[in-house]
C-alpha positions in Angstrom: 19.0 7.9 10.0 17.8 8.8 6.4 14.5 10.6 6.0 11.5 8.4 5.3 8.2 8.8 3.5 5.3 9.4 5.9 3.7 6.0 6.6 -0.1 5.4 6.4 -1.7 4.6 9.8 -5.2 3.9 10.9 -5.9 7.6 11.5 -8.9 9.9 11.0 -7.9 10.6 7.4 -7.9 6.9 6.6 -11.2 6.4 8.4 -12.7 9.2 6.4 -11.6 7.6 3.1 -13.1 4.3 4.3 -16.4 5.9 5.1 -16.7 7.3 1.6 -16.0 3.9 0.1 -18.5 2.2 2.4 -21.2 4.6 1.4 -20.4 4.1 -2.3 -20.4 0.3 -1.8 -23.9 0.3 -0.4 -25.1 2.7 -3.0 -23.9 0.3 -5.7 -25.7 -2.6 -4.0 -29.0 -0.9 -2.9 -29.3 2.3 -4.9 -32.5 3.9 -3.5 -34.2 0.6 -3.1 -33.5 -2.5 -0.9 -32.1 -6.0 -0.9 -35.2 -7.7 -2.4 -33.7 -11.2 -2.1 -33.3 -10.9 1.6 -36.5 -9.0 2.6 -38.6 -11.4 0.6 -37.2 -14.5 2.3 -36.2 -13.3 5.9 -38.4 -12.0 8.6 -37.6 -8.5 9.8 -37.0 -9.6 13.3 -34.9 -12.7 12.5 -31.7 -13.1 14.6 -28.6 -15.0 13.7 -24.9 -15.6 14.0 -22.1 -16.2 11.4 -18.4 -16.5 11.4 -16.1 -14.9 8.8 -13.6 -17.7 8.1 -10.5 -18.1 5.9 -10.7 -20.3 2.9 -7.0 -19.9 2.2 -3.8 -19.0 4.1 -2.3 -15.5 4.2 -1.8 -12.3 6.1 -4.9 -10.6 7.4 -5.8 -6.9 6.7 -9.1 -5.0 6.8 -10.6 -6.2 10.1 -10.8 -2.6 11.3 -13.1 -1.8 8.4 -15.9 -4.0 9.7 -17.0 -1.9 12.7 -17.0 1.1 10.3 -19.3 -0.7 7.9 -21.7 -1.5 10.8 -21.6 2.1 12.0 -21.9 3.8 8.6 -24.7 1.5 7.4 -26.5 1.6 10.8 -26.6 -2.2 11.0 -28.1 -4.0 13.9 -25.0 -6.2 14.3 -22.2 -6.9 16.8 -18.8 -7.8 15.5 -16.5 -9.9 17.7 -13.0 -10.2 16.2 -10.8 -13.2 16.8 -7.9 -12.1 14.6 -6.3 -8.7 14.1 -4.8 -7.0 11.1 -1.3 -8.3 10.4 -2.0 -11.7 11.8 -1.1 -14.8 9.8 -4.1 -16.9 9.1 -4.6 -20.5 7.9 -7.4 -22.1 5.9 -10.2 -22.7 8.3 -9.3 -20.0 10.8 -12.2 -17.9 12.2 -11.5 -14.2 11.7 -14.4 -13.1 13.9 -18.2 -13.4 14.5 -21.1 -11.3 13.4 -24.3 -11.5 15.4 -27.6 -9.8 15.1 -30.3 -9.0 12.6 -30.2 -11.6 9.8 -31.4 -9.1 7.2 -28.6 -6.7 8.0 -26.1 -9.5 8.0 -27.1 -10.8 4.6 -27.3 -7.4 3.0 -23.9 -6.4 4.3 -22.1 -9.7 3.7 -20.6 -9.0 0.3 -19.5 -5.5 1.2 -17.7 -6.7 4.3 -16.1 -9.6 2.4 -15.1 -7.3 -0.5 -13.1 -5.0 1.8 -11.5 -7.7 3.9 -10.7 -10.1 1.0 -9.1 -7.3 -1.1 -7.0 -5.9 1.7 -6.0 -9.3 2.9 -4.9 -10.2 -0.6 -2.6 -7.2 -0.7 -1.1 -7.9 2.8 -0.6 -11.6 1.8 1.2 -10.7 -1.5 3.3 -8.1 0.4 4.4 -10.7 3.0 5.5 -13.0 0.2 7.7 -10.2 -1.3 9.1 -9.2 2.1 10.0 -12.9 2.9 11.6 -13.2 -0.5 13.8 -10.1 -0.1 17.3 -10.5 1.3 20.0 -8.2 2.7 19.1 -4.8 4.1 16.5 -3.9 1.4 13.0 -2.8 2.5 10.0 -3.5 0.2 8.0 -0.4 -0.8 4.6 0.0 -2.5 4.0 2.6 -5.3 1.1 4.9 -6.4 -0.2 2.1 -8.7 -3.3 1.8 -6.5 -7.1 1.6 -7.0 -8.5 5.2 -7.3 -10.0 6.1 -3.9 -8.5 3.1 -2.2 -4.9 4.3 -1.9 -4.6 4.8 1.8 -6.5 1.6 2.5 -4.2 -0.4 0.1 -1.1 1.2 1.5 -2.3 0.3 5.0 -2.7 -3.3 3.9 0.9 -3.2 2.6 2.0 -2.3 6.1 0.0 -5.1 7.5 2.0 -7.4 5.3 5.4 -6.0 6.5 6.0 -3.6 3.6 6.8 0.1 3.7 4.8 2.9 2.1 6.3 5.0 -0.6 4.9 8.5 -1.1 1.1 8.7 -0.5 0.6 11.3 -3.2 2.2 13.9 -5.4 2.0 16.4 -2.6 4.1 14.2 -0.2 7.6 14.5 -1.8 9.5 15.6 -4.9 10.2 12.7 -7.3 11.9 13.7 -10.5 11.0 10.8 -12.8 12.0 10.1 -16.4 9.4 12.3 -18.0 10.3 15.2 -15.7 13.9 14.8 -16.7 13.2 14.5 -20.4 11.3 17.8 -20.2 14.0 19.4 -18.2 16.9 18.1 -20.3 16.9 21.1 -22.7 17.0 23.6 -19.8 19.3 22.0 -17.1 21.6 19.2 -16.4 21.0 16.2 -14.1 23.4 17.8 -11.6 21.2 20.9 -11.5 18.0 19.0 -10.6 18.4 18.6 -6.8 19.8 22.1 -6.1 17.0 23.7 -8.1 14.4 21.7 -6.2 15.9 22.5 -2.8 16.0 26.2 -3.6 12.4 26.1 -4.8 11.2 24.2 -1.7 12.9 26.6 0.7 11.3 29.6 -1.1 7.9 28.0 -1.0 8.0 26.3 2.4 10.8 27.8 4.4 13.8 25.9 5.7 11.8 23.7 8.1 9.1 22.8 5.6 11.6 22.1 2.9 13.5 19.8 5.2 10.4 17.6 5.5 10.1 16.9 1.8 12.1 14.1 0.4 13.8 14.6 -2.9 14.1 11.5 -5.1 15.6 11.4 -8.6 15.2 8.6 -11.1 18.1 7.4 -13.3 18.4 4.6 -15.8 22.1 4.3 -16.3 25.3 4.4 -14.3 26.3 7.5 -16.3 23.2 9.3 -15.0 23.8 8.1 -11.5 27.3 9.5 -11.5 25.9 12.8 -12.6 23.3 13.0 -9.9 25.2 11.6 -6.9 27.3 14.8 -6.1 24.1 16.8 -5.6 23.0 14.3 -2.9 19.2 13.9 -3.2 17.7 11.9 -0.4 17.0 8.9 -2.7 18.0 7.9 -6.2 15.7 5.5 -8.0 17.5 3.0 -10.2 15.1 2.1 -13.0 15.2 -1.4 -14.6 18.8 -2.2 -13.8 19.8 -5.9 -13.6 21.4 -7.1 -10.4 25.0 -6.9 -11.7 24.5 -3.2 -12.7 22.7 -2.5 -9.3 25.9 -3.8 -7.6 28.0 -1.4 -9.6 25.6 1.4 -8.7 25.9 0.6 -5.0 29.7 0.6 -5.2 29.6 4.0 -7.0 27.2 5.4 -4.3 29.4 4.1 -1.5 32.3 5.9 -3.0 30.7 9.2 -4.0 27.8 9.9 -1.7 27.3 7.1 1.0 24.4 9.0 2.7 22.2 8.7 -0.4 19.8 5.8 -0.4 19.2 3.7 -3.5 15.9 2.3 -4.7 15.6 -0.4 -7.3 12.4 -0.4 -9.4 11.2 -2.2 -12.5 11.2 -5.8 -13.4 10.6 -6.8 -9.8 8.7 -10.0 -9.2 8.9 -12.9 -6.7 11.6 -14.6 -8.8 13.8 -11.5 -9.2 13.4 -9.7 -5.8 16.0 -12.0 -4.2 19.0 -11.0 -6.4 17.7 -7.4 -6.7 17.5 -6.9 -3.0 20.9 -8.7 -2.4 22.7 -6.1 -4.6 23.0 -3.7 -1.6 20.2 -1.3 -2.4 18.2 -0.1 0.6 14.8 0.0 -1.1 12.9 -2.1 -3.7 9.6 -0.6 -4.9 7.0 -3.1 -6.3 3.9 -1.8 -8.0 2.5 -5.4 -8.0 1.9 -5.2 -4.3 -1.3 -3.3 -5.0 -2.1 -3.6 -8.7 -1.2 -7.3 -8.9 -2.8 -8.6 -5.7 -5.6 -11.1 -5.8 -8.2 -11.1 -3.1 -7.8 -13.8 -0.6 -10.8 -16.1 -0.2 -12.8 -15.5 3.0 -16.3 -16.6 3.5 -19.3 -16.4 5.8 -20.2 -19.5 7.8 -23.6 -19.6 9.5 -23.7 -20.8 13.1 -27.4 -20.2 13.8 
């Protein structure tokens, strides 16, 4: 089994990121004042109930953020979910119910919807890409994420059936085109992987080095042929059309069958089918996060 990038889970690190974002969201809305619209129109002790409902179909993500918003903002609300992250939702489906102080409900409405709509949009788009892929290829995200939201957005990718690429620069070695351009005057492509392995062992020891994936980007079959003998964990094939990707797979199968191939560049919902059918194991798609549109969810009053 090939090594894999560490996947984002709903863990304390993600929760901590989320709490920072929640505090920032309320600071944006309230600053050091209050929700003047609500406090001028709603009695302090008013109680009410409202459902969060889907206005469109998709794949749900972000439900787990709602209890954190209630806790972090000290809201007098009770959240009762009816759907979970990863569930398919249809227009009109009730995601869950919020009950309690009406002022708190109205003041937090947009913050709650912003989180869940954004993350559900990412999960929904990811699911479309996963469903459009064929063969053995897995669909990966990238680091093209909203600053501060990376773990949340990568979590949403998982809710949609995708796989997380490296979370950050610290997580793996990825020698991309600009690294290689800088290194070209000092070393050959064949030298990249051995040098990286030697450096990682010196810095982290054998066990620590073994945990770091090494990925090298190439943009031609000639470069691929030069890199394959050094056997990095993954080789990224940049902007290659499907017919060239098939040749790359044949070359890999012949020279280094244990190396996984990742296709990247020019991937959209129309091209992912033939790209993924070429025989590569991975297809990375920046659009999963930077191109996603929030799914429409709304608040429907019950009382």
